[in-house]
TORRO-832192 format. One line per 8 residues: number of its first residue (from 1); their letters; for each residue x, y, z of N, C-alpha, C. Coordinates in Angstrom, 3 decimals, decimal comma. Atoms other than C-alpha are relative to their C-alpha. Example, Ala and Ser with C-alpha at 12.3 -4.5 7.8 and 13.67 -1.06 7.14 Angstrom:
2
1 = as = 0,890:-1,190:0,000:12,300:-4,500:7,800:0,900:1,200:0,000 ~ -0,820:-1,190:-0,060:13,670:-1,060:7,140:-0,770:1,090:0,730
% end
This chain:
166
1 = mplthiee = -1,006:-0,016:-1,028:-12,354:-11,267:-17,766:0,005:-1,356:0,683 ~ -0,050:1,279:-0,678:-11,141:-14,532:-16,272:-0,112:0,204:1,505 ~ 0,154:-0,105:-1,444:-12,345:-14,901:-12,706:0,524:-1,274:0,640 ~ -0,551:1,151:-0,689:-10,576:-17,170:-10,272:-1,093:-0,725:0,751 ~ 0,930:0,795:-0,793:-12,388:-19,953:-8,479:-0,038:0,548:1,418 ~ 0,148:-0,522:-1,352:-13,745:-18,763:-5,149:-0,200:-1,175:0,944 ~ 0,090:1,087:-0,955:-13,163:-21,139:-2,280:-1,111:0,292:1,000 ~ 1,104:-0,152:-0,947:-16,003:-21,750:0,167:0,397:0,860:1,197
9 = satrqegg = -0,418:-0,754:-1,176:-13,971:-20,302:3,065:0,091:1,497:-0,277 ~ -0,130:-1,417:0,343:-13,658:-17,010:1,181:-1,333:0,647:-0,322 ~ 1,271:-0,580:0,418:-17,348:-16,551:0,448:-0,683:0,813:1,086 ~ 0,548:-0,836:-1,071:-18,166:-15,044:3,843:1,169:0,643:0,716 ~ -1,116:-0,693:-0,631:-15,741:-12,419:5,019:-0,566:1,064:0,912 ~ 0,472:-0,990:-0,961:-16,219:-10,262:8,068:0,066:1,391:-0,604 ~ 0,053:-1,354:0,525:-17,302:-6,802:7,031:-0,405:0,057:-1,456 ~ 0,348:0,022:1,411:-17,667:-7,738:3,368:0,771:1,039:-0,794
17 = vefgggrl = -0,604:-0,986:0,881:-16,722:-5,530:0,451:-0,966:1,179:-0,104 ~ 0,836:-1,197:0,004:-18,011:-1,949:0,532:-0,177:0,524:-1,421 ~ 0,284:-0,607:1,294:-19,681:-0,420:-2,492:-1,167:0,962:0,150 ~ 1,156:-0,896:0,091:-22,043:2,413:-3,296:-0,426:0,659:1,286 ~ 0,386:-0,804:-1,152:-21,959:4,639:-0,238:-0,234:-0,785:1,273 ~ 0,062:0,717:-1,265:-21,469:2,112:2,537:-0,739:-1,316:-0,026 ~ 0,644:1,313:0,065:-23,472:-0,862:1,320:1,084:-1,072:-0,028 ~ -0,963:1,089:-0,067:-21,762:-4,213:1,827:-0,499:-1,227:-0,740
25 = ahapgeat = 0,270:1,327:0,552:-21,608:-7,471:-0,102:0,864:-0,959:0,799 ~ -0,708:0,972:-0,824:-20,613:-10,506:1,965:0,287:-1,299:-0,734 ~ -0,160:1,267:0,714:-20,779:-13,263:-0,653:-0,412:0,179:-1,461 ~ 0,432:-0,069:1,408:-21,273:-13,979:-4,366:-1,521:0,124:-0,108 ~ 1,428:-0,124:0,278:-24,671:-13,000:-5,768:-0,698:1,137:0,706 ~ 0,651:-1,070:-0,750:-25,312:-10,040:-3,470:0,024:1,355:-0,696 ~ -0,084:-1,272:0,723:-24,350:-7,254:-5,883:0,678:-0,239:-1,343 ~ -0,648:0,065:1,303:-23,222:-6,622:-9,444:0,994:1,140:-0,142
33 = vadamvhr = -0,958:-1,065:0,297:-20,445:-4,502:-10,891:-0,738:1,323:-0,202 ~ 0,772:-1,227:0,226:-23,123:-1,980:-11,967:-0,368:0,694:1,310 ~ 0,333:-0,583:-1,302:-23,965:-1,464:-8,272:1,159:0,799:0,579 ~ -1,183:-0,594:-0,621:-20,394:-0,361:-7,513:0,791:0,926:-0,914 ~ -0,834:-0,767:0,938:-19,091:1,383:-10,639:-0,219:1,501:0,111 ~ 0,100:-1,449:0,174:-18,378:5,061:-11,088:-0,621:0,202:-1,378 ~ 0,766:-0,146:1,247:-20,790:6,224:-13,773:0,567:1,004:-0,989 ~ -0,550:-1,024:0,891:-18,829:9,174:-15,185:1,517:0,060:0,127
41 = pkllppta = -1,460:-0,014:-0,108:-15,160:8,221:-15,442:0,617:1,020:-0,946 ~ -0,748:-0,886:0,890:-12,547:10,480:-16,998:0,314:-0,768:-1,273 ~ -0,233:0,630:1,292:-12,213:9,734:-20,711:0,909:0,868:-0,860 ~ -0,758:-0,719:1,018:-9,809:10,673:-23,459:-0,595:-0,325:-1,364 ~ 0,520:0,242:1,351:-10,885:11,064:-27,103:1,018:-0,793:-0,825 ~ -0,918:0,790:0,841:-9,358:8,966:-29,927:1,162:0,816:-0,561 ~ -1,091:-0,859:0,480:-7,171:11,960:-30,889:1,081:0,222:1,068 ~ -0,939:-0,201:-1,111:-5,354:11,825:-27,523:1,353:-0,645:-0,293
49 = tardartl = -1,365:0,504:0,150:-1,637:11,169:-27,266:0,483:-0,602:1,321 ~ -0,623:0,529:-1,214:0,644:9,423:-24,773:0,190:1,120:1,016 ~ -0,159:-1,155:-0,897:1,328:12,900:-23,327:-1,295:0,260:0,773 ~ 1,298:-0,220:-0,644:-2,397:13,323:-22,605:-0,263:-1,061:1,076 ~ 0,190:1,081:-0,969:-2,518:9,939:-20,877:0,906:0,201:1,209 ~ -0,936:-0,259:-1,105:0,568:10,769:-18,799:-0,519:1,123:0,901 ~ 0,539:-1,123:-0,771:-1,070:14,038:-17,729:-1,102:-0,477:0,934 ~ 1,059:0,531:-0,866:-4,147:12,200:-16,420:0,585:-0,833:1,126
57 = llddhvha = -0,592:0,897:-0,989:-1,939:9,697:-14,613:0,860:0,717:1,041 ~ -0,689:-0,769:-1,035:-0,202:12,506:-12,680:-0,802:0,006:1,301 ~ 0,880:0,090:-1,163:-3,200:12,293:-10,339:0,154:-1,410:0,574 ~ -0,250:1,327:-0,570:-2,359:9,446:-7,935:-1,262:-0,824:0,220 ~ 1,245:0,756:-0,072:-6,044:8,456:-7,842:-0,360:-0,620:-1,341 ~ 0,279:0,534:1,336:-6,027:7,726:-11,579:0,972:-1,143:-0,264 ~ -0,815:1,191:0,240:-4,788:4,221:-12,353:-0,197:-0,556:-1,400 ~ 0,280:0,467:1,354:-6,269:3,693:-15,796:-0,591:1,154:-0,807
65 = vlvcdger = 0,507:-1,019:0,914:-6,937:5,961:-18,756:-0,865:-0,706:-1,038 ~ 0,938:0,589:0,951:-9,975:5,118:-20,868:-0,054:0,874:-1,246 ~ 0,054:-0,723:1,269:-9,791:6,118:-24,531:-1,240:-0,485:-0,743 ~ 1,271:0,344:0,629:-13,181:6,240:-26,222:-0,236:0,819:-1,258 ~ 0,505:-0,692:1,179:-14,620:7,136:-29,594:-1,500:0,079:0,200 ~ 1,394:-0,096:-0,434:-17,985:8,447:-28,490:-0,148:-0,852:1,248 ~ 0,183:0,917:-1,129:-19,213:5,713:-26,156:0,838:-1,268:-0,138 ~ -0,715:1,255:0,256:-17,107:2,949:-27,733:1,396:0,044:0,614
73 = lltvierq = -1,314:0,079:-0,638:-14,117:1,953:-25,591:1,003:-0,565:-0,989 ~ -1,047:0,420:0,929:-10,977:1,712:-27,719:1,147:-0,701:0,708 ~ -1,114:0,589:-0,739:-8,296:0,955:-25,124:-0,006:0,497:1,435 ~ -0,222:-0,388:-1,390:-7,416:1,078:-21,435:1,512:0,056:0,191 ~ -1,435:-0,222:-0,158:-3,979:2,522:-20,692:0,346:0,067:1,481 ~ -0,539:-0,068:-1,357:-2,056:1,920:-17,469:1,414:0,562:-0,075 ~ -1,313:-0,649:-0,034:1,213:3,524:-16,383:1,076:-0,783:-0,754 ~ -1,051:0,800:0,642:3,386:0,633:-17,583:-0,102:0,014:-1,523
81 = dlaeagdd = 0,172:-0,059:1,457:1,937:1,005:-21,102:0,706:1,214:-0,602 ~ -0,597:-1,245:0,467:3,573:4,428:-21,336:1,518:0,027:0,130 ~ -1,433:0,014:-0,317:7,096:3,396:-20,319:0,885:0,337:-1,199 ~ -0,851:-0,222:1,174:8,521:3,418:-23,854:-0,682:0,817:-1,089 ~ 0,756:-0,751:1,003:5,911:5,526:-25,641:0,507:1,432:-0,094 ~ -0,329:-1,405:0,219:6,884:8,858:-27,172:-1,207:0,861:0,307 ~ 1,093:-0,887:-0,386:4,805:11,852:-26,057:-1,067:0,160:-1,072 ~ 0,958:-0,244:1,077:3,181:12,268:-29,482:-0,610:-1,279:-0,575
89 = epatalgt = 0,564:1,264:0,477:2,342:8,582:-29,961:-1,503:-0,016:0,279 ~ 1,451:0,028:-0,215:-1,427:8,076:-30,432:-0,374:-0,913:1,170 ~ 0,443:0,790:-1,147:-3,116:6,848:-27,266:-0,688:-1,283:-0,439 ~ 0,693:1,197:0,488:-5,137:4,410:-29,358:0,958:-1,143:-0,301 ~ -0,989:1,041:0,273:-1,897:2,521:-30,107:0,559:-0,603:1,291 ~ -0,514:0,438:-1,298:-1,246:2,008:-26,385:-1,080:-0,759:0,759 ~ 0,965:0,677:-0,853:-2,890:-0,134:-23,753:-0,612:-1,227:-0,648 ~ 0,709:1,191:0,455:-5,266:-3,033:-24,232:-1,365:-0,044:0,660
97 = lsgrtvgp = 1,275:0,274:-0,662:-8,770:-4,195:-23,417:0,081:-1,321:0,765 ~ -0,137:1,326:-0,590:-7,626:-7,690:-22,441:0,335:0,081:1,490 ~ -0,213:0,000:-1,436:-7,927:-8,202:-18,691:-0,284:1,319:0,678 ~ 0,235:-1,338:-0,555:-8,972:-4,581:-18,207:-1,456:0,438:-0,106 ~ 1,419:-0,330:0,108:-12,730:-4,752:-18,734:-0,837:-1,045:0,731 ~ 0,961:0,884:-0,640:-15,729:-6,283:-17,038:-1,386:0,470:-0,419 ~ 1,384:-0,364:0,325:-19,460:-6,340:-17,799:-0,733:0,511:1,223 ~ 0,733:-0,562:-1,136:-21,937:-4,425:-15,627:-0,768:-1,052:0,795
105 = gadlwstw = 0,757:1,041:-0,694:-23,814:-7,619:-14,768:0,859:-1,021:0,718 ~ -0,896:0,956:-0,664:-20,743:-9,453:-13,468:-0,191:0,066:1,511 ~ 0,125:0,082:-1,445:-20,876:-10,597:-9,860:1,088:0,848:0,672 ~ -0,945:-0,920:-0,635:-19,236:-7,947:-7,676:0,991:-0,740:0,893 ~ -0,890:0,728:-0,906:-17,832:-10,357:-5,084:1,076:-0,750:-0,777 ~ -0,954:0,754:0,813:-16,190:-12,559:-7,729:0,997:0,927:-0,679 ~ -0,880:-0,978:0,644:-14,801:-9,530:-9,541:0,976:0,581:1,001 ~ -0,848:-0,527:-1,071:-13,461:-8,089:-6,280:1,088:-1,011:0,377
113 = twmrgadv = -0,964:1,045:-0,343:-11,795:-11,394:-5,432:1,080:-0,109:-1,074 ~ -0,956:0,070:1,112:-10,176:-11,538:-8,880:0,923:1,217:0,000 ~ -0,790:-1,229:0,015:-9,037:-7,894:-8,716:1,068:-0,015:1,097 ~ -0,976:0,048:-1,108:-7,372:-8,377:-5,336:1,097:-1,009:-0,290 ~ -0,986:1,031:0,303:-5,656:-11,572:-6,454:0,931:0,383:-1,137 ~ -0,791:-0,414:1,171:-4,444:-10,018:-9,722:0,669:1,359:0,205 ~ -0,543:-1,324:-0,310:-3,427:-6,726:-8,054:-0,436:1,034:-1,038 ~ 0,608:-0,931:0,953:-5,772:-4,755:-10,344:-0,869:0,975:0,782
121 = rrlavved = 0,778:-1,015:-0,714:-7,246:-1,466:-9,108:-1,151:0,575:-0,822 ~ 1,037:-0,590:0,852:-9,353:-0,395:-12,111:-0,386:-0,956:-1,120 ~ 0,518:0,730:1,154:-11,562:-2,132:-14,671:-1,031:0,882:-0,686 ~ 1,020:-0,712:0,761:-13,498:-0,399:-17,430:-1,241:-0,890:-0,048 ~ 1,253:0,747:0,056:-17,147:-1,442:-17,350:-0,584:0,206:-1,396 ~ 0,362:-0,059:1,412:-18,238:-2,290:-20,884:-1,211:-0,881:-0,274 ~ 1,177:0,751:0,431:-21,558:-3,352:-22,357:-0,181:0,221:-1,497 ~ 0,124:-0,073:1,463:-21,826:-4,132:-26,068:1,005:0,981:-0,606
129 = grcvgllc = -1,065:-0,859:0,515:-18,535:-2,299:-26,674:-0,035:1,429:0,520 ~ 0,140:-1,358:-0,538:-19,783:0,853:-24,919:0,574:0,075:1,413 ~ -0,501:-0,245:-1,345:-17,969:2,223:-21,886:-1,144:0,587:0,824 ~ 1,115:-0,465:-0,825:-20,659:2,542:-19,212:0,439:0,400:1,402 ~ -0,477:-0,379:-1,318:-18,448:3,112:-16,169:1,400:-0,508:0,261 ~ -1,322:0,435:-0,431:-15,299:2,336:-14,234:-0,130:-0,568:1,402 ~ -0,025:0,624:-1,318:-14,878:-0,050:-11,315:1,335:0,355:0,642 ~ -1,201:-0,559:-0,636:-12,399:1,553:-8,909:0,179:-0,590:1,396
137 = lkrsgrgf = -0,297:0,590:-1,295:-10,969:-0,534:-6,083:0,790:1,010:0,837 ~ -0,691:-0,933:-0,893:-9,935:1,634:-3,131:1,387:-0,533:0,355 ~ -1,380:0,344:-0,376:-6,303:1,658:-2,020:0,035:-1,090:1,067 ~ 0,048:0,994:-1,077:-7,272:-0,405:1,051:-0,345:-1,394:-0,523 ~ 0,443:1,279:0,547:-8,698:-3,122:-1,195:-1,288:-0,508:0,614 ~ 1,200:0,445:-0,722:-11,782:-3,331:1,059:-1,304:0,490:-0,608 ~ 1,231:-0,502:0,583:-14,236:-1,524:-1,173:0,265:0,770:-1,270 ~ -0,059:-0,699:1,277:-14,979:0,503:-4,267:-0,375:1,463:0,154
145 = ccdagvwa = 0,343:-1,423:0,053:-15,076:4,216:-4,978:-1,411:0,133:-0,557 ~ 1,353:-0,244:0,499:-18,538:5,627:-5,596:-0,066:1,407:-0,598 ~ 0,177:-1,305:0,636:-19,844:8,603:-7,566:0,072:1,135:1,017 ~ 0,015:-1,058:-1,015:-20,432:10,628:-4,390:1,405:0,274:0,532 ~ -1,363:-0,175:-0,483:-16,875:10,041:-3,179:0,880:0,708:-1,012 ~ -0,768:-0,648:1,066:-15,384:11,045:-6,529:-0,388:1,474:-0,080 ~ 0,480:-1,379:0,041:-17,548:14,185:-6,555:0,544:0,791:1,195 ~ -0,483:-0,692:-1,200:-16,553:15,066:-2,971:1,490:0,311:-0,114
153 = raqelsgr = -1,432:-0,253:0,165:-12,857:14,701:-3,798:0,229:1,153:-0,979 ~ -0,129:-1,089:0,972:-13,264:16,989:-6,830:-0,328:1,338:0,656 ~ 0,369:-1,232:-0,704:-14,981:19,568:-4,601:1,102:0,429:0,964 ~ -1,096:-0,288:-0,925:-12,186:19,314:-2,034:1,182:0,602:-0,748 ~ -1,113:-0,514:0,794:-9,543:19,857:-4,709:-0,279:1,411:-0,505 ~ 0,313:-1,333:0,515:-11,363:22,848:-6,183:-0,005:1,025:1,130 ~ -0,020:-0,891:-1,160:-11,697:24,344:-2,679:1,403:0,368:0,438 ~ -1,408:-0,279:-0,346:-7,918:24,155:-2,241:0,709:0,738:-1,130
161 = gcvprs = -0,599:-0,719:1,109:-7,380:26,010:-5,494:0,551:-0,917:-1,069 ~ -0,438:0,942:1,019:-6,635:22,850:-7,442:-1,081:-0,110:-1,055 ~ 0,980:0,158:1,068:-8,322:22,300:-10,757:-0,206:-1,486:-0,223 ~ 0,245:1,413:0,237:-9,972:18,853:-10,862:-0,076:-0,283:-1,489 ~ 0,048:0,389:1,414:-9,585:17,062:-14,153:-1,370:-0,564:-0,307 ~ 1,339:0,495:0,341:-12,861:16,387:-15,914:0,063:-1,247:-0,822
% end
C-alpha cells in the first residue's frame, strides 16, 4: 500500500488516533496495524456471487467484502465494484487487492493518515497472502473499530430481533 509522506506538523495531533478499546497513538511508531485490526472479519467463500456480496453490503457498517479461499485472500470488493455486475457473477471476478490491503506490521499512524487522505474506510490485513484481519476506520475518522465493539454491536442487533451476519 502506498503511504503518503507525513509532514512534521501532522505527527502530533491532539487526542491521537484511537485503537483497541480506547488506547491512543499520537505519532508514527507507537502502534501497528495488528494492534488495531478486527481479528474475525466477515468473509465470503470463493463460490460466492455478486448477490452474496451485495447482501453483506446491505449492512451500512460493512464497507468491504473479503473473499477468501481458506485463509488466502482472493479479492476485496467495495460497493462500486458491484455497479455493473450481474447477481450471478462470481465474486472472485470482482474487486481487487490493489490499494485495499495492508500488512499487520505496518505503522498504524502512517496507515491512518493514508486512509483519511485517500477516503478509505477498510483495508484487509494480509500476511503472506493470508487474511489475518480487517482494519476498520470509524465513521468519525478518529479511530478504529475493535473486536469488542464489533461483538457488542452484534449483541445489540440480536437483542433487537435482528440477525447479525457472521
